[in-house]
C-alpha positions in Angstrom: 0.0 -0.2 0.1 1.2 3.6 -0.7 0.0 6.4 1.3 0.5 10.1 -0.5 1.3 12.6 2.1 1.0 16.2 0.5 1.7 19.6 2.3 0.7 22.8 0.9 2.8 25.7 0.5 4.5 28.4 -1.8 7.8 27.1 -3.3 11.0 29.3 -2.8 12.8 31.2 0.1 10.5 34.0 0.2 7.9 31.7 1.5 9.5 29.2 3.3 8.6 30.6 6.8 5.0 31.5 6.0 2.1 30.5 8.1 0.6 29.2 4.5 3.8 27.0 4.2 3.2 25.1 7.5 2.3 22.2 5.5 5.6 22.2 3.7 7.1 22.3 7.3 5.5 19.3 8.2 6.6 17.4 5.1 9.8 18.3 6.2 9.7 17.0 9.4 7.8 13.6 8.5 10.6 13.3 5.8 13.6 13.7 8.6 11.7 10.9 10.7 10.4 8.6 8.0 12.6 8.9 4.7 14.4 6.8 2.9 15.1 8.5 -0.3 16.3 12.3 -0.8 14.1 15.1 -2.2 13.8 15.1 -6.0 11.7 16.6 -8.6 8.7 14.6 -9.2 5.1 14.9 -10.0 5.2 18.8 -10.4 6.8 18.9 -6.8 9.5 17.7 -4.7 8.8 14.1 -3.6 10.7 11.6 -0.9 9.9 8.2 -0.2 9.9 6.4 3.2 8.3 3.5 4.9 6.3 3.1 8.1 5.2 -0.1 10.1 1.8 -0.4 11.2 0.0 -3.4 13.0 -1.4 -4.2 9.3 1.9 -4.0 8.0 4.4 -1.8 6.1 2.8 1.4 4.5 4.9 2.9 1.8 4.9 7.1 2.2 5.6 9.7 -0.7 6.0 12.7 0.9 4.9 15.6 -1.8 5.6 19.2 -1.9 3.9 20.6 -4.7 5.7 23.5 -6.5 2.8 24.7 -8.6 2.1 27.3 -5.9 -0.4 26.9 -3.1 -3.8 27.4 -5.0 -2.8 25.0 -7.7 -1.8 22.3 -5.6 -4.0 19.7 -7.2 -1.9 19.5 -10.5 0.7 18.1 -8.3 -1.5 15.9 -6.2 -3.5 14.5 -8.9 -0.6 13.6 -11.0 0.9 11.3 -8.1 -2.5 9.9 -7.5 -3.1 8.8 -11.2 0.3 7.3 -11.3 0.0 5.3 -8.3 -3.6 4.6 -9.3 -4.7 5.6 -5.8 -8.3 6.7 -4.2 -8.8 9.8 -2.3 -8.7 8.2 1.0 -5.1 7.2 0.3 -3.9 11.1 0.4 -3.8 13.0 3.2 -3.1 16.6 2.8 -1.5 19.1 5.5 -2.5 22.6 5.6 -2.8 25.5 7.7 -6.1 26.0 8.9 -7.4 29.8 10.1 -10.4 28.4 11.7 -8.3 26.6 14.3 -6.5 28.3 17.1 -2.7 28.3 16.7 -1.1 25.0 18.0 -4.7 23.1 17.6 -4.9 20.1 15.3 -7.8 18.5 13.6 -7.9 15.5 11.1 -11.0 15.6 8.6 -12.4 13.4 5.5 -13.9 15.2 2.8 -16.1 18.4 2.7 -16.0 21.7 1.4 -13.1 23.8 0.5 -13.8 26.7 3.2 -12.4 29.3 1.0 -8.7 27.5 0.7 -8.4 27.4 -2.9 -5.4 24.6 -2.6 -8.1 22.2 -1.3 -10.5 23.1 -3.9 -7.6 22.7 -6.6 -7.1 19.2 -5.2 -10.7 18.5 -5.1 -11.0 19.4 -8.5 -8.6 16.5 -9.5 -9.0 13.7 -7.1 -12.5 14.3 -5.6 -13.5 15.8 -2.2 -12.9 12.4 -0.3 -9.2 12.7 0.4 -8.0 13.4 4.1 -7.0 16.6 5.3 -4.5 17.2 8.3 -5.5 20.7 9.7 -2.7 22.8 11.5 -4.4 25.9 13.4 -2.7 28.9 12.9 -5.3 31.0 14.1 -7.1 33.8 12.2 -6.0 37.8 12.3 -9.7 38.8 13.6 -10.7 40.6 10.0 -11.4 38.6 7.0 -9.9 41.5 4.8 -6.5 40.3 6.9 -6.2 37.0 6.0 -4.1 36.9 2.9 -1.7 39.3 4.2 -1.7 37.0 7.9 -1.2 33.7 6.0 1.4 35.0 4.0 3.4 36.4 6.7 6.1 34.8 8.9 5.5 33.0 12.1 6.4 34.8 15.2 9.7 33.6 17.3 7.0 33.2 19.9 5.1 30.5 17.7 8.2 28.3 18.0 7.1 27.1 21.4 4.2 25.2 20.0 5.2 24.7 16.6 8.2 22.8 16.5 6.5 20.2 19.3 3.8 20.2 16.9 5.7 19.2 13.4 7.7 16.4 15.8 4.1 15.4 16.7 2.8 15.0 13.4 5.8 12.7 12.4 5.9 10.6 15.7 2.2 10.1 15.6 2.2 9.0 11.8 2.0 5.4 12.2 -1.5 5.8 13.4 -2.4 7.8 10.3 -0.8 5.3 7.9 -3.0 2.5 9.9 -6.0 4.7 8.9 -7.1 5.8 12.4 -7.3 9.2 12.0 -8.8 10.0 15.5 -6.2 8.2 17.1 -3.6 10.1 15.2 -5.5 13.4 15.9 -5.4 12.5 19.7 -1.9 11.3 19.7 -0.6 14.5 18.1 -2.4 16.7 20.7 -1.4 14.5 23.6 2.4 15.1 22.3 2.1 19.0 21.4 -0.2 20.7 24.1 -1.7 23.4 22.4 -0.1 26.9 23.6 -2.5 28.2 26.4 -2.0 31.7 25.4 -2.0 33.3 21.9 1.2 33.5 20.8 0.1 36.5 18.7 -0.9 38.5 21.9 2.4 37.6 23.5 4.5 39.0 20.8 2.6 41.9 20.8 2.9 42.5 24.8 6.7 41.4 23.9 7.0 44.7 21.2 8.0 41.7 18.9 7.1 41.8 15.1 
């Protein structure tokens, strides 16, 4: 069995620390933990392969960072799905979620795009019933500020929850590979408890950009 793990983000150093790129950050963390091959150009993206053991046996992993830009993620993911002849349930997309507080994490299968053009693009290519690993980054409080916010870099204080979150996404992955998304979600949140205070407020209090 092959499981595709796709992170959403924008290519290049200009965007690498953006909130919008937390999906790429998740792929890098998972690759450090489970990859057996180097990143290389494939499926209109950067891809590497690995393997994780589950109670039902080994599951092959394809970690994918689309290089088509965030809003066209589906072009890359769709190409990989068709190559491996997989179903939407064999795909987990890791992405930023403004409707979750910073440091919160939720798994979801199917549903609408909720304004996420990258999710809309993937849905157009593979159907809606893929699995979504939603990494909370918080909301700026004004819908007109959302684009500037997600294309902004994480604050230094965000590392308090972000680094443990990325490690937890990698360490708990066998549960997701086994198809137990509820257990995966619970284990990630156990390993990386959400920040008790909003790091953006703390940053303002500390006078940090």
